[in-house]
C-alpha atoms as a printed R data frame, in Angstrom:
    type eleno elety resid chain resno       x       y       z
1   ATOM     1    CA   MET     A     1 -62.882 123.492   0.348
2   ATOM     2    CA   THR     A     2 -61.092 121.274  -1.806
3   ATOM     3    CA   ALA     A     3 -62.357 120.629  -4.978
4   ATOM     4    CA   ILE     A     4 -63.633 117.005  -5.309
5   ATOM     5    CA   SER     A     5 -64.354 115.438  -8.264
6   ATOM     6    CA   VAL     A     6 -66.094 111.953  -9.046
7   ATOM     7    CA   GLY     A     7 -64.577 111.150 -12.261
8   ATOM     8    CA   SER     A     8 -65.250 113.870 -14.954
9   ATOM     9    CA   CYS     A     9 -68.149 115.562 -12.434
10  ATOM    10    CA   LYS     A    10 -67.102 118.186  -9.827
11  ATOM    11    CA   LEU     A    11 -68.955 118.634  -6.629
12  ATOM    12    CA   GLY     A    12 -69.573 121.911  -4.963
13  ATOM    13    CA   ASP     A    13 -70.234 124.411  -7.804
14  ATOM    14    CA   ARG     A    14 -74.014 123.523  -8.054
15  ATOM    15    CA   PRO     A    15 -76.201 120.455  -6.608
16  ATOM    16    CA   ARG     A    16 -75.509 117.322  -8.172
17  ATOM    17    CA   VAL     A    17 -77.623 114.378  -9.049
18  ATOM    18    CA   ALA     A    18 -76.565 110.691  -8.726
19  ATOM    19    CA   ALA     A    19 -78.350 107.849 -10.018
20  ATOM    20    CA   ALA     A    20 -78.123 104.789  -8.176
21  ATOM    21    CA   LEU     A    21 -77.858 101.190 -10.174
22  ATOM    22    CA   SER     A    22 -78.838  98.130  -8.779
23  ATOM    23    CA   ASP     A    23 -78.222  96.040 -11.902
24  ATOM    24    CA   ALA     A    24 -76.367  96.227 -15.249
25  ATOM    25    CA   ILE     A    25 -78.615  98.605 -16.634
26  ATOM    26    CA   GLU     A    26 -78.202  99.331 -20.466
27  ATOM    27    CA   LEU     A    27 -76.099 101.646 -21.794
28  ATOM    28    CA   SER     A    28 -78.639 103.640 -23.891
29  ATOM    29    CA   ALA     A    29 -80.951 104.291 -20.737
30  ATOM    30    CA   ILE     A    30 -77.815 105.260 -18.817
31  ATOM    31    CA   ASP     A    31 -76.552 108.004 -21.424
32  ATOM    32    CA   GLN     A    32 -80.443 109.176 -21.936
33  ATOM    33    CA   ALA     A    33 -80.529 110.002 -18.163
34  ATOM    34    CA   LEU     A    34 -77.381 111.479 -18.561
35  ATOM    35    CA   SER     A    35 -78.557 113.724 -21.388
36  ATOM    36    CA   GLU     A    36 -81.524 114.631 -19.028
37  ATOM    37    CA   GLY     A    37 -79.229 115.907 -15.795
38  ATOM    38    CA   VAL     A    38 -78.191 112.913 -13.987
39  ATOM    39    CA   ASP     A    39 -74.404 114.022 -13.342
40  ATOM    40    CA   PHE     A    40 -72.828 110.406 -12.084
41  ATOM    41    CA   LEU     A    41 -73.789 106.793 -11.241
42  ATOM    42    CA   GLU     A    42 -73.442 104.784  -8.165
43  ATOM    43    CA   VAL     A    43 -72.979 101.239  -8.828
44  ATOM    44    CA   ARG     A    44 -74.562  99.461  -5.991
45  ATOM    45    CA   ALA     A    45 -72.368  96.207  -6.625
46  ATOM    46    CA   ASP     A    46 -74.081  94.522  -3.443
47  ATOM    47    CA   LEU     A    47 -77.667  94.988  -5.243
48  ATOM    48    CA   PHE     A    48 -76.682  93.566  -8.254
49  ATOM    49    CA   PRO     A    49 -78.860  90.215  -8.787
50  ATOM    50    CA   ARG     A    50 -75.793  88.352 -10.434
51  ATOM    51    CA   GLN     A    51 -73.316  88.513  -7.369
52  ATOM    52    CA   ASP     A    52 -70.338  87.559  -9.511
53  ATOM    53    CA   VAL     A    53 -67.363  90.509  -8.887
54  ATOM    54    CA   THR     A    54 -66.065  89.069 -12.678
55  ATOM    55    CA   PHE     A    55 -69.410  90.092 -14.178
56  ATOM    56    CA   ILE     A    56 -69.471  93.330 -12.376
57  ATOM    57    CA   ALA     A    57 -65.783  94.370 -13.150
58  ATOM    58    CA   GLU     A    58 -66.868  93.931 -16.722
59  ATOM    59    CA   TYR     A    59 -69.994  96.167 -16.318
60  ATOM    60    CA   LEU     A    60 -67.927  98.850 -14.623
61  ATOM    61    CA   ASN     A    61 -65.399  98.817 -17.999
62  ATOM    62    CA   ARG     A    62 -68.525  99.036 -20.119
63  ATOM    63    CA   LEU     A    63 -69.575 101.974 -18.131
64  ATOM    64    CA   ARG     A    64 -66.435 104.267 -18.345
65  ATOM    65    CA   PRO     A    65 -65.207 106.846 -19.225
66  ATOM    66    CA   ARG     A    66 -69.053 107.873 -17.563
67  ATOM    67    CA   PRO     A    67 -68.292 109.124 -13.924
68  ATOM    68    CA   VAL     A    68 -68.989 106.288 -11.194
69  ATOM    69    CA   LEU     A    69 -69.032 106.030  -7.712
70  ATOM    70    CA   LEU     A    70 -68.751 102.193  -6.243
71  ATOM    71    CA   THR     A    71 -70.468 101.135  -3.352
72  ATOM    72    CA   ILE     A    72 -70.989  97.765  -1.773
73  ATOM    73    CA   ARG     A    73 -73.386  97.977   1.510
74  ATOM    74    CA   HIS     A    74 -73.366  95.155   4.085
75  ATOM    75    CA   ALA     A    75 -76.762  93.714   4.968
76  ATOM    76    CA   ALA     A    76 -76.157  95.489   8.606
77  ATOM    77    CA   GLU     A    77 -75.593  98.577   7.037
78  ATOM    78    CA   GLY     A    78 -79.155  98.659   4.798
79  ATOM    79    CA   GLY     A    79 -77.502  96.853   1.728
80  ATOM    80    CA   ARG     A    80 -77.517  93.464   0.589
81  ATOM    81    CA   TRP     A    81 -73.873  92.199   0.964
82  ATOM    82    CA   SER     A    82 -73.987  88.950   3.026
83  ATOM    83    CA   GLY     A    83 -70.501  87.870   2.749
84  ATOM    84    CA   ASP     A    84 -67.436  88.025   5.396
85  ATOM    85    CA   GLU     A    85 -65.622  91.274   5.346
86  ATOM    86    CA   THR     A    86 -62.723  90.128   3.798
87  ATOM    87    CA   SER     A    87 -64.765  89.014   0.844
88  ATOM    88    CA   ARG     A    88 -66.296  92.514   0.923
89  ATOM    89    CA   LEU     A    89 -62.741  94.207   0.906
90  ATOM    90    CA   ASP     A    90 -61.272  91.835  -1.713
91  ATOM    91    CA   TRP     A    91 -64.304  93.310  -3.889
92  ATOM    92    CA   TYR     A    92 -63.558  96.873  -3.194
93  ATOM    93    CA   ALA     A    93 -59.969  96.300  -4.297
94  ATOM    94    CA   ARG     A    94 -60.849  94.232  -7.315
95  ATOM    95    CA   LEU     A    95 -63.567  96.926  -8.318
96  ATOM    96    CA   LEU     A    96 -62.314 100.031  -7.360
97  ATOM    97    CA   PRO     A    97 -59.829 100.387 -10.261
98  ATOM    98    CA   MET     A    98 -62.878 100.830 -12.780
99  ATOM    99    CA   ALA     A    99 -64.574 103.091 -10.528
100 ATOM   100    CA   ASP     A   100 -63.714 107.184 -10.051
101 ATOM   101    CA   ALA     A   101 -64.429 107.043  -6.714
102 ATOM   102    CA   VAL     A   102 -65.829 104.761  -3.356
103 ATOM   103    CA   ASP     A   103 -68.457 104.917  -0.694
104 ATOM   104    CA   VAL     A   104 -67.817 102.897   2.178
105 ATOM   105    CA   GLU     A   105 -69.458 102.838   5.838
106 ATOM   106    CA   ILE     A   106 -67.649 104.888   8.307
107 ATOM   107    CA   ARG     A   107 -67.902 102.750  10.999
108 ATOM   108    CA   SER     A   108 -67.320  99.721   9.042
109 ATOM   109    CA   ASP     A   109 -64.196  97.477  10.166
110 ATOM   110    CA   ILE     A   110 -63.052  97.610   6.316
111 ATOM   111    CA   ALA     A   111 -63.368 101.404   6.257
112 ATOM   112    CA   ALA     A   112 -59.628 102.552   6.906
113 ATOM   113    CA   ARG     A   113 -58.536  99.640   4.438
114 ATOM   114    CA   VAL     A   114 -60.932 100.793   1.992
115 ATOM   115    CA   ALA     A   115 -59.823 104.468   2.052
116 ATOM   116    CA   ASP     A   116 -56.300 103.386   1.867
117 ATOM   117    CA   LEU     A   117 -56.645 101.520  -1.367
118 ATOM   118    CA   ALA     A   118 -58.649 104.710  -2.682
119 ATOM   119    CA   ARG     A   119 -56.329 107.212  -1.785
120 ATOM   120    CA   GLN     A   120 -53.086 104.830  -3.365
121 ATOM   121    CA   GLN     A   121 -55.448 105.326  -6.241
122 ATOM   122    CA   GLY     A   122 -56.011 109.050  -6.000
123 ATOM   123    CA   LYS     A   123 -59.725 108.290  -5.787
124 ATOM   124    CA   PRO     A   124 -61.886 110.356  -3.396
125 ATOM   125    CA   VAL     A   125 -63.843 108.331  -0.633
126 ATOM   126    CA   ILE     A   126 -67.458 109.064   1.200
127 ATOM   127    CA   GLY     A   127 -67.273 107.936   4.320
128 ATOM   128    CA   SER     A   128 -71.173 106.911   5.130
129 ATOM   129    CA   PHE     A   129 -73.569 106.708   8.111
130 ATOM   130    CA   HIS     A   130 -76.824 105.128   7.732
131 ATOM   131    CA   ASP     A   131 -79.389 104.796  10.150
132 ATOM   132    CA   PHE     A   132 -82.991 103.294   8.884
133 ATOM   133    CA   GLN     A   133 -84.747 103.543  12.431
134 ATOM   134    CA   ALA     A   134 -84.590 107.192  13.549
135 ATOM   135    CA   THR     A   135 -82.522 110.569  13.136
136 ATOM   136    CA   PRO     A   136 -79.635 110.412  15.378
137 ATOM   137    CA   ASP     A   137 -79.785 113.315  18.271
138 ATOM   138    CA   ARG     A   138 -77.481 116.549  17.583
139 ATOM   139    CA   ALA     A   139 -74.713 115.051  20.194
140 ATOM   140    CA   ASP     A   140 -74.665 111.902  17.878
141 ATOM   141    CA   LEU     A   141 -74.300 113.418  14.847
142 ATOM   142    CA   ASP     A   142 -71.519 115.921  16.119
143 ATOM   143    CA   ARG     A   143 -69.618 112.999  17.281
144 ATOM   144    CA   LEU     A   144 -70.432 111.301  13.549
145 ATOM   145    CA   ALA     A   145 -68.580 114.475  12.170
146 ATOM   146    CA   GLU     A   146 -65.646 113.908  14.738
147 ATOM   147    CA   ASP     A   147 -65.276 110.376  13.911
148 ATOM   148    CA   PHE     A   148 -65.341 111.556   9.787
149 ATOM   149    CA   SER     A   149 -62.398 114.329  10.770
150 ATOM   150    CA   ARG     A   150 -60.374 111.617  12.182
151 ATOM   151    CA   GLY     A   151 -60.784 108.888   9.287
152 ATOM   152    CA   GLY     A   152 -58.522 110.797   6.430
153 ATOM   153    CA   MET     A   153 -61.757 110.683   4.150
154 ATOM   154    CA   ASP     A   154 -63.129 113.010   1.555
155 ATOM   155    CA   ILE     A   155 -67.028 113.569   2.327
156 ATOM   156    CA   LEU     A   156 -69.501 112.528   5.042
157 ATOM   157    CA   LYS     A   157 -72.749 111.181   3.574
158 ATOM   158    CA   VAL     A   158 -75.484 110.968   6.541
159 ATOM   159    CA   ALA     A   159 -78.568 109.269   5.899
160 ATOM   160    CA   ALA     A   160 -81.391 109.084   8.302
161 ATOM   161    CA   TRP     A   161 -85.056 107.998   8.678
162 ATOM   162    CA   CYS     A   162 -86.970 110.824   9.294
163 ATOM   163    CA   ARG     A   163 -90.428 110.707  10.926
164 ATOM   164    CA   ASP     A   164 -91.627 113.939  10.733
165 ATOM   165    CA   SER     A   165 -90.680 117.639   9.739
166 ATOM   166    CA   ARG     A   166 -88.504 117.887  13.425
167 ATOM   167    CA   ASP     A   167 -86.345 115.224  12.055
168 ATOM   168    CA   LEU     A   168 -85.815 117.183   8.735
169 ATOM   169    CA   ARG     A   169 -84.830 120.191  10.826
170 ATOM   170    CA   ARG     A   170 -82.482 118.449  12.806
171 ATOM   171    CA   LEU     A   171 -80.763 117.166   9.611
172 ATOM   172    CA   ALA     A   172 -80.733 120.632   7.968
173 ATOM   173    CA   ALA     A   173 -79.617 122.464  11.161
174 ATOM   174    CA   PHE     A   174 -76.272 119.867  11.318
175 ATOM   175    CA   LEU     A   175 -75.835 120.514   7.724
176 ATOM   176    CA   CYS     A   176 -75.902 124.484   8.159
177 ATOM   177    CA   ASP     A   177 -73.729 124.327  11.292
178 ATOM   178    CA   ARG     A   178 -71.163 122.622   9.608
179 ATOM   179    CA   GLU     A   179 -70.451 124.582   6.923
180 ATOM   180    CA   GLY     A   180 -67.167 123.911   5.163
181 ATOM   181    CA   LEU     A   181 -67.332 120.069   5.889
182 ATOM   182    CA   PRO     A   182 -67.667 117.972   2.839
183 ATOM   183    CA   MET     A   183 -71.372 116.405   3.305
184 ATOM   184    CA   ILE     A   184 -74.143 114.804   1.436
185 ATOM   185    CA   VAL     A   185 -76.936 114.604   3.979
186 ATOM   186    CA   LEU     A   186 -80.340 112.780   3.035
187 ATOM   187    CA   GLY     A   187 -83.578 112.038   4.684
188 ATOM   188    CA   MET     A   188 -85.366 108.691   4.472
189 ATOM   189    CA   GLY     A   189 -88.899 107.579   5.024
190 ATOM   190    CA   PRO     A   190 -92.448 109.171   5.016
191 ATOM   191    CA   ALA     A   191 -90.959 113.016   5.363
192 ATOM   192    CA   VAL     A   192 -88.207 113.169   3.344
193 ATOM   193    CA   ARG     A   193 -89.438 114.710  -0.093
194 ATOM   194    CA   PRO     A   194 -88.528 118.237   1.139
195 ATOM   195    CA   GLY     A   195 -85.282 117.282   2.053
196 ATOM   196    CA   ARG     A   196 -84.585 115.607  -1.249
197 ATOM   197    CA   LEU     A   197 -84.944 119.333  -3.003
198 ATOM   198    CA   LEU     A   198 -83.838 121.232  -0.071
199 ATOM   199    CA   PHE     A   199 -80.629 119.757   1.343
200 ATOM   200    CA   PRO     A   200 -79.045 120.321  -2.316
201 ATOM   201    CA   PHE     A   201 -79.339 123.922  -1.636
202 ATOM   202    CA   LEU     A   202 -77.975 124.442   2.040
203 ATOM   203    CA   GLY     A   203 -74.802 123.163   1.256
204 ATOM   204    CA   SER     A   204 -75.281 119.010   0.328
205 ATOM   205    CA   LEU     A   205 -73.272 118.169  -2.108
206 ATOM   206    CA   VAL     A   206 -75.332 115.148  -3.931
207 ATOM   207    CA   THR     A   207 -79.126 113.657  -3.967
208 ATOM   208    CA   TYR     A   208 -79.653 110.587  -4.802
209 ATOM   209    CA   THR     A   209 -82.222 109.152  -7.603
210 ATOM   210    CA   TYR     A   210 -82.258 105.603  -9.495
211 ATOM   211    CA   LEU     A   211 -82.368 103.798 -12.579
212 ATOM   212    CA   GLY     A   212 -84.229 100.486 -12.280
213 ATOM   213    CA   THR     A   213 -84.963  99.857  -9.178
214 ATOM   214    CA   ALA     A   214 -85.190 102.247  -6.319
215 ATOM   215    CA   SER     A   215 -82.076 101.772  -3.865
216 ATOM   216    CA   ALA     A   216 -83.274 103.759  -0.841
217 ATOM   217    CA   PRO     A   217 -86.650 104.969   0.587
218 ATOM   218    CA   GLY     A   218 -88.148 108.043  -0.596
219 ATOM   219    CA   GLN     A   219 -86.053 108.510  -3.848
220 ATOM   220    CA   LEU     A   220 -87.551 110.132  -6.348
221 ATOM   221    CA   ASN     A   221 -87.247 108.978 -10.224
222 ATOM   222    CA   HIS     A   222 -84.390 110.702 -11.999
223 ATOM   223    CA   ARG     A   223 -86.378 112.970 -14.165
224 ATOM   224    CA   GLU     A   224 -88.961 114.767 -11.430
225 ATOM   225    CA   LEU     A   225 -85.684 115.217  -9.232
226 ATOM   226    CA   VAL     A   226 -83.828 116.616 -12.130
227 ATOM   227    CA   GLU     A   227 -86.624 119.029 -13.045
228 ATOM   228    CA   LEU     A   228 -87.690 120.185  -9.779
229 ATOM   229    CA   LEU     A   229 -84.638 120.994  -8.732
230 ATOM   230    CA   GLU     A   230 -83.986 123.069 -12.170
231 ATOM   231    CA   ARG     A   231 -87.236 124.678 -11.051
232 ATOM   232    CA   ILE     A   232 -85.974 125.856  -8.020
233 ATOM   233    CA   ARG     A   233 -82.901 126.623  -9.161
234 ATOM   234    CA   GLY     A   234 -84.193 128.855 -11.921
235 ATOM   235    CA   SER     A   235 -86.308 130.662  -9.180
236 ATOM   236    CA   ALA     A   236 -83.506 131.368  -6.870
237 ATOM   237    CA   GLY     A   237 -81.727 132.660  -9.971
238 ATOM   238    CA   SER     A   238 -84.371 134.786 -11.285
239 ATOM   239    CA   GLY     A   239 -83.818 137.719  -8.928
240 ATOM   240    CA   GLY     A   240 -87.043 139.961  -7.596
241 ATOM   241    CA   SER     A   241 -89.985 138.556  -6.238
242 ATOM   242    CA   GLN     A   242 -93.589 138.924  -6.503
243 ATOM   243    CA   HIS     A   243 -96.302 138.293  -4.078
């Protein structure tokens, strides 16, 4: 797999933790989280209470050189963007120069144009798919991977609602069977916490937490998530076992 980075954060060498920001969090709190194991930031511009592109651009500039992923998710995709697609594309165009990578829903009308903007600036693109109702069946997941392969994006992100362990196993099997395809796989809902810890060690490049307010169902706070990942990583690398 070709090396992919979000700014200074290289993906693939170990599980990475992204912290979603839904408001202009103070820089001191961000730096504290980065010192505690958060690897990069996801600025959810659609969630900011102040929906002012100039304000968000200024905030992104204040964040530099911290590694930042930009996301503007539509209400129909589980976000809060309620404007038209022309306006959303304009926001992407205006904010992307201040970010290091971009996330766009893979089947949205603007996906190809956002990807083109990012490629022109040499920035990686996460092509996302969200289902807040259910976990797609395996045939639908495979079709999603085919759509991604044709779209010229860098990472496929799949986030699905998991009702029980069977849904988690379906996502895990999809992740493992697509080894070599750069992916982020996440579960949402009542059955997800094991997946937040398991999937990074099965090849999912990133797991998500938040600063301020949670941006998705089932997210752990950053200290809890980082601590648990470190414990698992330490156990996996300790060698030997006791029963």
